[in-house]
C-alpha positions as CSV (number, residue, x, y, z in Angstrom):
1,X,-24.3,-1.9,-25.9
2,X,-22.2,-0.2,-23.1
3,X,-19.2,1.8,-23.5
4,X,-16.7,-0.8,-22.7
5,X,-18.2,-3.3,-25.9
6,X,-17.8,0.1,-28.2
7,X,-14.5,1.1,-27.5
8,X,-13.6,-2.5,-28.4
9,X,-15.7,-2.6,-31.5
10,X,-14.7,0.8,-32.5
11,X,-11.1,-0.4,-32.2
12,X,-11.8,-3.5,-34.2
13,X,-13.4,-1.3,-37.1
14,X,-10.6,0.8,-37.1
15,X,-7.7,-1.7,-37.1
16,X,-9.5,-3.5,-39.8
17,X,-10.5,-0.6,-42.0
18,X,-7.9,-0.2,-45.5
19,X,-9.4,3.3,-46.0
20,X,-11.1,5.9,-43.5
21,X,-14.3,5.1,-41.8
22,X,-16.8,7.8,-41.8
23,X,-18.5,9.1,-38.7
24,X,-22.1,7.6,-40.2
25,X,-21.2,4.4,-41.0
26,X,-19.8,4.3,-37.2
27,X,-23.1,5.3,-36.1
28,X,-24.9,2.4,-37.8
29,X,-22.3,0.0,-36.5
30,X,-21.7,1.1,-33.0
31,X,-25.8,1.9,-32.4
32,X,-25.3,5.2,-31.0
33,X,-25.2,9.2,-31.7
34,X,-22.9,11.3,-33.9
35,X,-21.6,13.0,-30.5
36,X,-21.0,9.5,-28.8
37,X,-18.9,8.6,-32.0
38,X,-16.7,11.7,-31.3
39,X,-16.6,11.0,-27.6
40,X,-15.3,7.3,-27.9
41,X,-12.9,8.1,-30.9
42,X,-11.3,10.8,-28.7
43,X,-11.4,8.3,-25.5
44,X,-9.4,5.9,-27.9
45,X,-6.9,8.1,-28.8
46,X,-5.9,10.6,-25.9
47,X,-6.7,7.7,-23.0
48,X,-6.0,4.6,-24.6
49,X,-3.4,6.3,-27.0
50,X,-5.1,4.3,-29.9
51,X,-3.2,5.9,-33.2
52,X,-6.3,7.3,-34.6
53,X,-5.7,9.8,-37.7
54,X,-8.7,11.6,-39.6
55,X,-11.6,14.0,-39.2
56,X,-15.3,14.0,-39.0
57,X,-15.5,15.1,-42.7
58,X,-12.7,12.4,-44.2
59,X,-13.6,9.4,-41.4
60,X,-11.1,8.0,-38.9
61,X,-9.0,5.1,-39.5
62,X,-5.6,4.2,-37.8
63,X,-2.1,5.0,-38.6
64,X,-0.7,2.4,-40.8
65,X,3.0,2.4,-39.0
66,X,1.9,2.8,-35.4
67,X,-1.1,0.5,-35.9
68,X,0.8,-2.8,-35.9
69,X,2.7,-1.9,-32.6
70,X,-0.6,-0.5,-30.6
71,X,-2.4,-3.2,-28.6
72,X,-5.9,-2.2,-26.6
73,X,-5.5,-2.2,-23.0
74,X,-7.1,-5.3,-21.4
75,X,-8.4,-2.7,-18.6
76,X,-9.6,0.7,-18.1
77,X,-11.1,2.2,-15.5
78,X,-14.4,3.8,-14.9
79,X,-14.5,7.6,-13.8
80,X,-15.2,6.7,-10.1
81,X,-12.7,4.3,-10.1
82,X,-9.8,6.8,-11.5
83,X,-11.4,9.0,-8.5
84,X,-10.5,6.0,-6.2
85,X,-7.0,5.2,-7.4
86,X,-6.1,9.2,-7.9
87,X,-7.0,9.2,-3.9
88,X,-4.5,6.1,-3.6
89,X,-1.7,7.7,-4.9
90,X,-2.5,11.0,-2.8
91,X,-2.4,8.7,0.0
92,X,0.9,6.7,-0.5
93,X,2.9,9.9,-1.9
94,X,2.1,11.9,1.3
95,X,1.9,9.2,3.8
96,X,5.9,8.7,2.9
97,X,6.7,12.0,3.8
98,X,6.7,12.8,-0.1
99,X,9.4,10.5,-0.8
100,X,7.4,8.8,-3.0
101,X,6.0,11.6,-4.8
102,X,8.5,11.7,-7.8
103,X,8.7,8.1,-8.4
104,X,4.5,8.3,-8.6
105,X,4.3,11.4,-10.8
106,X,3.8,9.5,-13.6
107,X,1.3,7.4,-12.6
108,X,-0.8,10.8,-11.5
109,X,-0.1,12.2,-14.6
110,X,-1.5,9.4,-16.3
111,X,-4.6,9.0,-13.9
112,X,-5.4,12.7,-14.6
113,X,-5.0,12.4,-18.4
114,X,-7.5,9.6,-18.3
115,X,-10.1,11.6,-15.9
116,X,-9.3,14.6,-18.3
117,X,-10.4,12.4,-20.9
118,X,-13.8,11.2,-19.0
119,X,-14.7,15.4,-17.9
120,X,-13.3,17.3,-20.7
121,X,-10.6,18.8,-19.1
122,X,-12.0,19.5,-16.1
123,X,-9.9,20.2,-13.0
124,X,-9.8,17.5,-9.9
125,X,-9.3,19.2,-6.6
126,X,-6.3,16.6,-5.1
127,X,-6.1,18.9,-2.5
128,X,-9.2,17.7,-0.9
129,X,-7.6,14.2,-0.2
130,X,-6.1,15.0,3.3
131,X,-3.3,12.6,4.6
132,X,-1.4,13.1,8.2
133,X,1.3,11.3,9.0
134,X,1.5,10.0,12.5
135,X,4.9,9.4,14.2
136,X,6.2,9.1,10.5
137,X,10.1,8.5,11.0
138,X,12.9,9.9,8.5
139,X,14.1,7.5,5.7
140,X,16.4,8.2,3.4
141,X,15.2,7.6,-0.1
142,X,18.1,6.3,-1.7
143,X,18.2,3.5,0.9
144,X,14.3,2.9,0.5
145,X,14.9,2.8,-3.8
146,X,17.8,0.5,-2.9
147,X,16.0,-1.9,-0.8
148,X,12.9,-1.8,-2.7
149,X,14.9,-2.9,-6.2
150,X,16.4,-5.7,-4.4
151,X,13.0,-6.9,-3.0
152,X,11.1,-6.8,-6.5
153,X,14.9,-7.8,-8.5
154,X,15.5,-10.7,-6.0
155,X,19.0,-9.9,-5.1
156,X,21.1,-9.6,-2.3
157,X,21.5,-6.9,0.0
158,X,24.2,-5.5,2.6
159,X,23.8,-2.5,4.4
160,X,24.8,-1.2,8.2
161,X,22.1,-1.4,10.4
162,X,21.9,0.3,14.0
163,X,19.3,-1.6,16.3
164,X,17.1,1.0,18.1
165,X,16.9,-1.0,20.9
166,X,20.9,-1.4,21.8
167,X,22.0,1.4,19.5
168,X,24.5,-1.1,18.2
169,X,25.8,-0.8,14.6
170,X,26.2,-3.9,12.8
171,X,26.8,-5.1,9.1
172,X,24.3,-7.4,7.7
173,X,24.3,-9.3,4.2
174,X,20.7,-10.3,3.4
175,X,18.2,-12.3,1.2
176,X,15.4,-9.7,1.1
177,X,12.3,-11.1,1.4
178,X,9.4,-8.4,1.0
179,X,8.7,-4.9,2.2
180,X,6.2,-4.4,4.7
181,X,4.5,-1.1,5.2
182,X,3.3,-1.0,9.2
183,X,2.0,2.2,11.1
184,X,3.1,4.8,8.5
185,X,6.7,3.3,8.5
186,X,8.6,0.5,5.9
187,X,10.2,-2.5,7.5
188,X,12.4,-5.2,5.3
189,X,11.4,-8.9,5.8
190,X,14.9,-10.7,4.6
191,X,16.9,-13.4,5.6
192,X,20.0,-13.0,7.4
193,X,22.8,-14.6,5.8
194,X,25.1,-14.6,8.8
195,X,22.6,-15.4,11.5
196,X,20.9,-17.9,9.2
197,X,17.2,-16.8,10.4
198,X,14.7,-14.2,9.0
199,X,14.8,-10.9,10.6
200,X,13.0,-7.7,10.4
201,X,14.9,-4.2,9.7
202,X,13.5,-0.8,10.2
203,X,14.3,0.6,6.5
204,X,15.1,4.2,8.4
205,X,18.2,2.6,10.6
206,X,19.5,1.3,7.4
207,X,22.6,2.9,6.2
208,X,25.1,2.3,3.2
209,X,22.4,0.1,1.4
210,X,24.2,-1.6,-1.9
211,X,23.4,-4.8,-3.8
212,X,26.0,-7.8,-3.5
213,X,26.8,-10.9,-5.9
214,X,24.0,-13.5,-5.9
215,X,20.5,-14.1,-6.1
216,X,18.3,-13.7,-2.8
217,X,17.4,-16.9,-1.4
218,X,13.3,-17.3,-1.4
219,X,11.9,-18.4,1.6
220,X,8.2,-20.0,1.5
221,X,5.4,-17.4,2.2
222,X,4.1,-19.8,4.7
223,X,7.2,-19.5,6.6
224,X,7.7,-15.8,6.4
225,X,3.9,-15.3,7.5
226,X,4.6,-18.1,10.7
227,X,7.7,-16.6,12.0
228,X,6.9,-12.6,11.0
229,X,3.2,-12.3,11.3
230,X,2.0,-14.8,13.8
231,X,2.7,-12.4,16.8
232,X,1.5,-9.5,17.9
233,X,2.8,-6.4,15.9
234,X,5.7,-6.0,13.7
235,X,7.9,-8.1,16.1
236,X,8.7,-11.7,15.0
237,X,9.0,-14.6,16.5
238,X,6.0,-17.5,17.2
239,X,3.3,-16.4,19.8
240,X,4.6,-16.9,23.2
241,X,1.1,-16.5,24.4
242,X,-2.5,-14.7,24.7
243,X,-3.2,-11.5,26.1
244,X,-6.8,-11.3,27.1
245,X,-7.3,-6.9,27.7
246,X,-11.0,-5.6,28.9
247,X,-11.6,-1.9,27.7
248,X,-14.3,0.5,29.5
249,X,-18.0,0.7,27.6
250,X,-16.4,4.1,26.8
251,X,-13.4,2.7,24.8
252,X,-15.1,-0.4,23.6
253,X,-16.8,1.8,21.3
254,X,-13.2,2.3,19.3
255,X,-11.5,-1.0,20.2
256,X,-14.4,-3.0,19.0
257,X,-14.0,-1.9,15.5
258,X,-9.8,-1.8,15.4
259,X,-7.6,-4.6,14.1
260,X,-5.1,-5.2,16.1
261,X,-4.4,-8.9,14.8
262,X,-5.4,-11.1,12.5
263,X,-6.3,-14.2,14.9
264,X,-7.7,-11.6,17.3
265,X,-11.0,-12.6,19.6
266,X,-13.3,-10.4,20.8
267,X,-17.0,-9.8,22.6
268,X,-18.9,-7.7,24.2
269,X,-19.5,-8.3,28.4
270,X,-23.0,-7.7,29.8
271,X,-21.9,-4.5,31.4
272,X,-20.6,-3.2,27.9
273,X,-16.9,-3.6,28.4
274,X,-15.5,-5.1,25.5
275,X,-12.7,-8.1,26.1
276,X,-10.2,-8.5,23.4
277,X,-7.7,-11.4,23.3
278,X,-4.6,-11.1,21.0
279,X,-1.4,-13.8,20.5
280,X,1.8,-11.8,21.1
281,X,5.6,-12.8,21.2
282,X,7.5,-9.9,22.6
283,X,5.5,-7.8,24.9
284,X,6.7,-4.5,24.4
285,X,4.4,-2.9,21.4
286,X,1.6,-4.7,23.1
287,X,1.8,-2.6,26.3
288,X,2.5,0.4,24.6
289,X,-1.4,0.0,22.8
290,X,-2.6,-0.8,26.0
291,X,-1.3,2.1,27.7
292,X,-2.4,4.3,25.1
293,X,-5.9,3.7,26.3
294,X,-5.3,4.6,30.3
295,X,-7.7,3.7,32.7
296,X,-9.9,2.4,30.1
297,X,-8.0,-0.9,29.6
298,X,-7.2,-3.6,32.0
299,X,-4.9,-6.4,31.0
300,X,-6.3,-9.4,32.8
301,X,-4.0,-12.3,31.5
302,X,-1.4,-13.5,31.5
303,X,-0.4,-12.8,35.2
304,X,3.3,-11.9,33.9
305,X,1.8,-9.5,31.3
306,X,-0.5,-7.9,33.9
307,X,2.8,-7.5,36.4
308,X,4.9,-6.0,33.2
309,X,2.5,-3.5,32.8
310,X,1.9,-2.6,36.5
311,X,5.8,-1.9,36.7
312,X,5.5,0.2,33.7
313,X,2.6,2.1,35.4
314,X,4.6,2.5,38.7
315,X,7.5,3.8,36.9
316,X,5.7,6.3,35.1
317,X,4.2,7.8,38.4
318,X,7.3,8.0,40.1
319,X,8.1,10.8,37.1
320,X,5.5,12.9,38.9
321,X,6.6,12.7,42.7
322,X,6.1,15.8,44.6
323,X,9.8,16.3,44.3
């Protein structure tokens, strides 16, 4: 039997035993070596927190007072899966600018303890998982915790919001729907109670967040996706059109592997260029992404979007006049 089956069998033997079970008997029952029995007992006790007591001479059994409260977890992970989980924890902690490090510390400690059970205490060099945040915004940790709690606990939320586009400060009361992590930054998707509509709020622009009386109104997932994820990027609203962008053969090697939108359409042209089509609503973010590729990108359609990009380029060029 494999290790998973052995652990379950070992748990059942110790749970049913009225007196200590010898190592020799466990070898026979599990069909494994003496060393394997000791390793499995150590894993059951140290990693899965089973109330194992005893030793190799007298035998092993469960502590009677603790045995009734202990349940074998329905799932545990192998070393490779634990390594992946530890790497993911590092990614989340570091990509959040350290904001979530304290909250995730128990998870990291638990994962490291499970890894120790696999490796006999070998240290895992987590510093070899490197995360370099890109254009991450400063965010108030307390505001994030309150917003996250309101989403998970389904509670109404009130806060001051200063829109980045206008710098106007408004007081909002919302029914939180979900948290969205997009391009290294966090957003709150919510039903705005006063405006009676779905809105997205950048959490770094939220201040004075507090719970208010009443449960959050639930909006159907399909409606959320239709309003907030139907168009390009984080900007909400139903798609107003499709943009066709063509990239040079050099840029095509990158763009062909990039995910711009869930409904994007892409194809290589005979001359090596790459043509990408994406739906969009507010063109601002789409234009920023196209400008990122400079002369290697060209908006073909629609004409209005092409003219907007031309105006952006002319305005930028005016900053580099001879004067």
